[in-house]
GUVO-765372 format. One record per residue (C-alpha): residue in three letters; x, y, z. Coordinates in steps of 0.05 Angstrom, whole numbers, plus 32768, in hexadecimal, padded with zeros to 4 digits. Each point is the difference from the previous one (the first is absolute). Example, Ala and Ser with C-alpha at 12.3 -4.5 7.8 and 13.67 -1.06 7.14 Angstrom:
<nufis>
ALA80F67FA6809CSER801B80457FF3
</nufis>
This chain:
<nufis>
MET820D7F9182DASER7FFB7FE77FB6THR7FC07FF37FD9LEU800C7FB78005GLN800C8001804BGLY7FC2802D800APHE7FD37FD17FD8MET80187FC48026TYR7FF580258044LEU7FBA80137FECLEU7FEE7FBD7FE2PRO7FE77FDD8043TYR7FD2803D8009PHE7FE67FFD7FB9LEU7FF07FB4800BALA7FE1800F8043ALA7FCF802F7FDDLEU7FEE7FD37FC5PHE80017FBD8022PRO7FC2800C802ELEU7FD7801F7FC3TRP800F7FC37FD3LEU7FF17FD1803AGLY7FC28026800EPHE7FE37FF77FB9PHE80167FB78002VAL7FD87FF5803FARG7FC380257FE3GLN7FFF7FD17FC6ARG800C7FC18027ASN7FD68008803CARG7FBE80258004SER7FF37FED8048PRO7FF880378037VAL80457FEE8019GLY802080067FBBGLN7FDF80437FF1THR8015801A8046PHE80467FE97FEFPHE7FFD80247FBEGLY7FEF80408023LEU803A7FFA8032LEU80317FF37FC7PHE7FE6803D7FD8VAL8009802C803CGLN80477FE3800EALA801480107FB8LEU7FEB8048800ATRP802780028042SER803E7FE27FD9LEU7FF680337FC9ALA7FFF80388030SER80427FE68021LEU80207FFE7FBELEU7FEC80457FEBGLU801A801B8046ILE80437FDF7FEFLEU800080207FB9ALA7FE880468017ALA803B80308005SER7FE48039802ALEU7FEB7FFB804CTHR7FBA80197FEFCYS7FF17FC77FCDLYS80227FCC802DVAL7FCF8017803BPHE7FC37FFD7FD2PHE800B7FB87FE9ASP800F7FEF8049ASP7FBD801D8014LEU7FDD7FD37FCDGLN80227FC28022TYR7FDC80118042LEU7FBE7FF87FDBALA80177FC17FE0VAL80177FE28043GLY7FBC800D801FLEU7FDA7FE17FC3VAL802E7FC28004ALA7FF07FF8804BVAL7FB480037FF2LEU80057FCF7FC5ALA802E7FD4802CLEU7FCC7FF98034SER7FC97FF67FCBPHE80297FCC7FDEALA80087FD98042HIS7FB37FFE800BARG7FF47FE97FBAPHE80347FCA8007GLU7FE07FE1803FGLY7FBB80087FDDSER7FE68036802ETRP7FF3804C7FF9PHE7FF5803C802ELYS7FC67FFC8030ALA7FE0803F7FE3GLY80137FF17FB9VAL801280317FCFSER7FF480398032ASP80377FEC8030TRP802D7FF37FC5LYS7FF680487FE4LEU800C801F8047LEU80487FE08001TYR8012802D7FC6ILE7FFD803B8030PHE80467FF1801DPRO80267FFD7FBCVAL7FDF80417FE8ALA800F80258043THR80487FEC7FFDPHE800680177FB7LEU7FDE8043800FPHE802B8009803EALA80417FF27FD4VAL7FE9802F7FC7SER7FEF8037802FSER804380018023PRO801780437FE2LEU7FC680208023HIS80067FE38045GLY804A7FE58001LEU7FEC7FC6802CHIS80177FC97FD3ARG804780017FE8ALA803B801D8027ASP804280117FE2ALA7FEE7FE27FB9PHE803B7FFA7FCFILE801C7FDA7FC7ASP80367FD28010SER802E80067FC1ALA802C7FC78015VAL7FCA7FD07FE8PRO7FF77FF57FB6PHE7FCE80327FE3GLY7FFA801B8047GLU7FD27FEA8039LEU7FCE802B8029LEU800D7FFC8049TYR7FDC8020803ATHR7FEB7FF68047PHE7FB97FE1800CTHR7FD8802F8032LEU7FD37FE28036PRO7FBE80177FDEMET80127FD87FC1LEU80147FC48029LEU7FBC80028027LEU7FDC80027FBALEU80267FC57FE6ILE7FEF7FD5803EPRO7FBB7FEB7FE9VAL801C7FF57FB7TYR80357FCF8016PHE7FCE7FE38034MET7FD17FEC7FC4SER803C7FDD7FDBLEU80127FD98042LEU7FB77FED800CGLY7FFE7FE37FB9ILE803F7FD9800APHE7FE77FE58044ARG7FBF7FEA7FE5LEU80237FDA7FC8PHE80317FDE8033LEU7FC47FF0802EHIS7FDB7FE27FC4ALA803F7FD37FEFLEU80017FE88049HIS7FB87FE67FFBSER80067FE87FB7HIS801F7FBE7FE7GLY80287FEC7FBFTYR7FFE80307FC6ARG7FD480338026ARG803480078036MET803B80077FCEGLY7FD880327FD5ALA7FF1802B8040LEU80487FFD8018CYS801980177FB9ALA7FCD80397FFDGLY801280178048LEU804880017FF0GLY7FF480267FC0LEU7FDD80388026MET80337FFF8035LEU803F800C7FD0PRO7FEF804A7FF1LEU7FFC800E804AVAL80457FE28009GLY801780307FCCTHR7FE3803B802CVAL801E7FE9803ELEU80427FFF7FDDTHR7FF880477FEAILE7FF180148046ALA803D7FD98017ARG8028802C7FCBILE80157FBF7FDBARG8014800C7FB9ILE7FE37FCF7FCBHIS802080097FB9GLY801F803F8019ARG7FC380238019PHE7FD880018044GLU7FBC7FFD7FDDSER7FF97FBD7FDBSER7FB77FEC800FSER7FF47FF77FB6LEU80317FC97FFATRP7FE47FD9803CMET7FBA80077FE3VAL80177FD67FC0ALA80177FC6802CGLY7FBF8006802AASP7FD57FFE7FC1LEU80227FC07FEALEU7FEE7FDF8044ILE7FB7801A7FFAALA7FFA7FE67FB8LEU80197FBC8017GLY7FCB7FFF803AVAL7FC980117FD0PHE800E7FD57FC2ARG80297FC5801BPHE7FD97FF38040ARG7FBD80257FFFMET7FE97FDC7FC0ALA80147FBA801DGLY7FBB7FF28017VAL7FE2800A7FBBLEU80337FD97FDBPRO7FE97FBA8013ALA7FB7800B7FE9ALA801880227FBDARG80307FC57FF4GLN7FC97FD0800ALYS7FD380227FD1ILE803780027FCBVAL80137FB6800AGLU7FB67FED7FFBASN7FF980237FBELEU803E7FE37FDFSER7FFA7FD47FC6ASP803D7FD98017PRO7FF37FC88032VAL801B800C8046ILE80037FD5803CVAL8019800A8049ILE801C7FC88025ASP80108007804EGLN803E7FE48024ASP7FDC7FBB800AGLY7FF47FF77FB4ILE7FB5800F8004VAL7FDE80297FCAVAL7FE3803B8029ASP7FED80337FC7HIS7FFB7FFF7FB3ASN7FDC80297FC9GLU7FCB7FF07FD2ALA802E7FF47FC6PHE80227FC78027SER7FB97FDE8006MET7FFA80067FB7VAL80437FDE7FF2MET7FEE7FC78031GLY7FBD7FF67FE0MET7FDD7FF88043PRO7FDD80318035SER8029801F8033GLN7FE37FD78039SER801F7FC37FE6PHE804780128012ASN7FFA80388036ARG802A7FED8040ARG80187FC17FDAPRO804C7FEF7FFBALA801A80207FBFARG80237FBA7FF3ASP7FBB7FE37FF9VAL7FE4803B7FD8PHE80397FFB7FCCSER80007FB57FF9ALA7FBD80037FDEARG801280307FC6LEU804380248010SER80307FC68011ALA803980297FDCCYS7FFA80348039GLN800C7FD28039ASP804C80047FFCLEU7FFA8050800CLEU7FDE7FF08047TYR80457FEA8017ARG8027803C7FEBTHR7FFE8047801CSER800280237FBCSER7FFC7FE37FB9GLU7FDF7FFC7FC0THR7FE57FCC7FCFGLU7FD47FF97FC5LEU7FC47FD27FF2THR7FCE7FF67FCALEU7FB47FF3800DGLU7FC77FF27FD4ALA7FC680318003GLN7FC47FFD7FD1GLY80237FD47FD2GLU803E802F7FFBGLU80437FF78022VAL8010803C802FSER8049800D8017TYR8010801D8045SER803D80198020VAL7FFA7FF1804BARG802A80288034ILE7FFE7FF1804BPHE801E80318034PRO7FFD800B804BVAL7FD180308021LEU8025803B8021ARG80077FF6804EHIS7FE27FBA7FF2GLU803A7FDB7FDFASN7FDF7FBB8007ALA7FBF801A7FDEARG800480037FB3ILE7FDC80217FC7MET7FF97FDE7FBDVAL7FEF80277FC1PHE7FED7FE17FBEARG800E802E7FC6ASN7FE17FEC7FBEILE80377FFD7FCBTHR7FDB7FDC7FC8ALA8004803D7FD4LEU804780078011LYS80107FB87FF0LYS7FDE800A7FBBALA802580427FF5GLU80407FDB8010GLN7FF17FC67FCDALA7FF080337FCDLEU803D802A800FARG802A7FC38000LEU7FE87FE87FB9LEU8005804A7FE7SER80488003801APHE80117FBE7FDDGLU7FE2801B7FBELEU8024803F800CGLU80437FDF800BLYS7FF77FD87FC1THR7FEF803E7FD8VAL803E8022801CGLU802C7FC47FF2ASP7FE980007FB9ARG8009804B7FF6VAL80437FFE8021LEU80177FCA7FCEGLU7FE4802B7FC8LEU8027803C8019GLU803E7FDA8005ALA7FFA7FEB7FB8GLU7FF0804B7FF0VAL803F80178028LYS802C7FCE7FDFGLN7FE880147FB8ARG8008804B8011ARG80457FF5801BARG80147FDA7FC0SER7FE280377FDBGLU802680368027GLU80427FDA7FFBARG7FF77FFB7FB2LEU7FED804C7FFFTHR803C80108029GLU802F7FD87FCFLEU7FDE80237FC4ASN800980458021SER80487FEF800EGLU800C7FE97FBAMET7FDD80427FE8VAL802C802A802AASN803F7FDE7FECTHR7FED80047FB7ARG7FEF80498009LYS8046800F801EGLU80237FD97FCAILE7FDA80267FC9MET801180448022MET804B7FEE800ATHR80037FE97FB6LEU7FDE80407FE9ALA802E802A802BASP803A7FD97FE1VAL7FE7800E7FBDVAL7FFB804D800EGLU804580028022ASN801E7FDB7FC3ARG7FEA80387FD2GLY802680318026GLN80487FFF8021GLU7FEC7FDC8041THR7FFE7FB4800AALA7FD37FCB801CARG802A8000803EHIS7FEF804A800EVAL7FB77FED8005ALA80107FC88032ARG802C802D802BVAL7FCE80368003SER7FCC7FD08012GLU802B7FE58037TYR80178043801ACYS7FB680128005ARG7FF57FC28027VAL803580148035LEU7FED804B8006GLY7FB57FF08004ARG800D7FCF8039ALA802B80318024SER7FC880357FF5GLY7FCE7FD78029LEU7FD97FE47FC7SER7FDC7FBD800BASP80167FBF7FDCHIS7FCA80077FD0GLU800E80487FF0VAL804A7FF47FF9GLU7FF17FC57FCFLEU7FD0802F7FD8LEU803580357FFDALA80367FD37FE7ASN7FD77FE47FCCALA7FE280417FE9ALA804680277FFFSER80177FD17FCAMET7FCC80267FD0HIS801C80458012ASP8016800F7FBAILE7FCD7FDA7FDAGLY7FF1803F7FDFLYS803F7FFD7FD9ILE7FDC7FCE7FD1GLY7FDF803B7FDELEU803F80277FF1PRO802A7FF97FBFASP80417FDC7FFESER8021803D7FE8ILE7FF380238044LEU800E7FC3802AASN80427FF17FE3ILE802180478000GLN803F7FFC802AGLY8011804C8007ASP7FD7803C8014LEU7FB880067FEATHR7FE1803C7FE0HIS7FC680288021ASP7FCE7FDC7FD2GLU80217FBA800DVAL7FFD800D804BLEU7FB4800D7FFAILE7FF87FC17FDAMET80287FD88032ARG7FD9801C803ASER7FC17FED7FDFHIS800C7FB78012THR7FE3800E8048ARG7FBB80107FE2ILE80037FCC7FCCGLY80107FCA8037GLU7FC68017802CGLU7FCF80017FC5ILE80147FB67FF1LEU7FF87FE78046ARG7FC5802A801BLYS7FCA7FD97FD8SER7FFD7FC78034ASP7FE77FFF8048ASP80337FCB8013SER80268018803DLEU80417FF17FE1LEU7FF480247FC2VAL7FE2803C8025SER803F80058029ALA802E7FF77FC3SER7FD880387FD9ARG8008802E803DILE804B7FF28000ALA800780087FB5LEU7FE280468003GLU8026801A803EHIS80437FDC8004HIS802280407FE2GLU7FDC8031802FASN803280248031TRP7FF7800C8049ASP8007804E7FF4GLY7FCB7FFF7FC8SER803480097FC7GLY7FF27FBE7FE1TYR7FD17FEA7FCBPRO7FCC7FF57FE2ASP7FD280258034GLY80318022802DLYS7FE87FDD803FLYS8029800A8040GLY80077FE28043LEU7FCD7FCF801BASP7FD280137FC6ILE802C7FCB7FD8SER7FEC7FB98012LEU802E7FD6802BASP80067FCB7FD0ALA801980337FC9ARG8030801F8031ILE801F7FBC8011THR80047FEE7FB7ALA802380447FEFVAL80377FF68035SER800A7FB87FEAASP800180107FB3VAL80348039800APHE80297FD88031ASP80087FC77FCBSER8005802E7FC5LEU803B8024801DALA80217FC18015ALA7FF87FD97FBFSER803180097FC7ARG7FE6800E7FBDSER801D7FFB7FB9TYR8008804E8001ARG801980088048ARG801E7FDD803BGLY7FD57FF68041TRP8012802E803AGLU80257FEC803EILE7FD77FF2803BASP801E803B8028THR7FEB802F7FC7ILE7FBA7FE17FFELEU7FF8800C8049LYS801980477FFDTYR7FCF800C7FC6PHE7FC77FE9802BARG80158029803ETHR8001803F7FD2LYS7FBD7FF17FE3ARG7FDF7FE78040GLY7FC0802C800BILE8007801C7FB9LEU7FF87FC67FCFPHE7FF27FC88035ASP7FD97FF4803DPRO802F800D8038VAL7FE47FC9802ALEU800C7FCF7FC7VAL804780187FF7ASP800E7FF2804AILE7FE27FBC7FF5LEU802B7FF37FC4PHE804280108027ALA7FE87FD48039ASN7FF57FC47FD0LEU803A800E7FD3ASP80207FBB800DARG7FC27FDD7FE9LEU7FF9802B7FC2LEU80487FEF7FECALA7FF77FB6800DILE7FC280057FCDALA802C80247FCEASP80367FCB8005LYS7FCE7FCA7FFATYR7FE180207FC1THR803C80187FDBASP7FFB800D7FB5GLU80187FC07FDDPRO7FE67FFC7FB8ASP800E7FB67FF8GLU7FD07FEA8039ASP7FBC7FE47FEELEU7FC780348002ASP7FCF7FCD801BGLU802D7FED803CLEU8008804B800ELEU7FB4800D8000GLU7FF87FC3802FGLU802F801B8032ALA7FE080437FFFGLN7FBD7FE58014
</nufis>
C-alpha cells in the first residue's frame, strides 16, 4: 500500500478521533447546562475510544494491538455510564441516590478493563488471538469467551436503558422536545449498531471493528437534539427580550390584520401610549401617522421608505414587512432608522460630483500634457535621426578622405560596410547591432590619416621600418576614436584597433587570437580582405573569385574566424552582388556613392 493510500485509509479514523474532541469543546463553550456538560464528558470519552482504536490499527505487533484493544473495553464501559447519565439529564431527572448511585455504575467498566488486562494471567478472555494481515495495517481478531460476554452484559444494558429512557421521553413529549429526544436516542443507538455489525462479522471500511465511525454519526444527531431542539423553549423569551430593547420600531400583525404586539420604540414613533393601538386594526393605526405603510399590509413581503417629523427634525425609516414562520398570514413589520444613511448618501453624492469634476479637469490637463510630450518626443526623434544621419555622413566623408590618401577608393569603404552588414546579420546580430557594425566598419582605416603620404603611396614591397609605420595606423585609429562614449565611435575604435588581428594570434598590434578578438573586428577583417583581393589597383589586378575562395579556405582558422569563412561562402552571391553594385568608376559623383552606402 502506498503512503497516499494508507493516509486515505486512515483518514476516517483520524477524523473519528478529532471530531468528538472538537465538538466536546464547542459544547462546553455553548451550553453550560447539566445536559451540555454531560454531553461534553460523553464526547471526551468517545474521543479516547476512537484514539485507542486508531492506535490499535497503527500498532504493528500483536502485543501492542492487544494493549490498545484493552483500553477500548474501559472506554466502552465509561461511554455506557455517561450515556445513561445523559439520558437522565436530558429528561431533567437524576439517579435516586444521586452521586452515590452514579459512582457505583463505574464498577462495571473498571471490572471489564481489569479482566481484559489480566487475560495473560488467567487466559479467560481471548481465544485464538491473531492479526489478520489481509486487512490494511492488520486487524486483531479473536473469539470472545463466555466470562467476558457476561461482564459486557451490564455495560450494554446501561446503554440500552439510556436509549429506552430517551425514546420514552419522546413518546410523552411534544414538538421540539419530542424531536430533540428522538435525535439524542438515535445518536446513542448508532454506536450499538456498529457493535452488532462487528458481532455479525460485517466489514465496514474493510474492518470488522468500526465503532468509532458510527460514533461520529451518533454525535451529530445528539448535538442536533441538544442545540436545535433543547434550546427551543428558551428562544422565544430571549427573542422577546432582544426585540423589546431594540432601538428600531417593531410591530407584529396577526392574520386578521390586528396589531398584537410591538416594542417601546414603535410607541415613540407613533407618539402615543401603547394602549391606544393595542388590538386595533393595523390599517387604522397607520392612517393616523404612517399612511405610507398601508400599501405593505396587502403584500406578503416588501419594503418601502417614509419620512417622519420628530422633535423638529425629519427622520427617515426603511420599513420591511415579512411573514412569520408557520404563520404566513401573520406579519412582522420592522422600521430601520436610515436618517444617518440618507445624509451619508447625500454627502457621498456631493463628494462624488466634486470628485468627478476634479477628475475631469485633471484628465483634460493630462491630455494636454500628453499631447505636448508627444510633440516633444516626435521632435526629439527627428533631431536624433538627423544627428545619426549627419554623424554617418561625417564618418563616411572622413573615411573617404582617408582612403583617397592611399591606393583604395571610396567604393572600397562602401563595399566593406555592406559586406559587414551581410555577414553580421548572418552571424545572428540584431538589426541595431548590424547597423552599428556597418557604420563603424567604414572607419576601420581611420588611423591612416596619421601616416605620411610617402608610406601610403608606395606600390612595391615595404621595408621593415615602413611596415612598422604602416601597422601603427591601428593604434592611431583607436586613439582618435576612443575619446567618445558614443556607441558607434566605441565600436569603430575597437574595429580600428583589432581588424588586423589574426585568428591564430599572428596578427597585430596586440597578437590577440580566437574569441579574444571582438566579433565586429573579425567580421570587418574578412570583409576588408575579401574586397582588397577582389579590387584592382593601379599596381596590380584583382584576384579571380576562385583564387580568393581558395585563399580563404587556406587561411580558414589561421588568419580568419572559421565560422565567418563558412558564412562568407554561404553568402557569396550576395557579396558578389554588392561588388557589382559598387564597382570602381572614377567618374561617378562621390555624394551619390556616399548616399547609396548609407
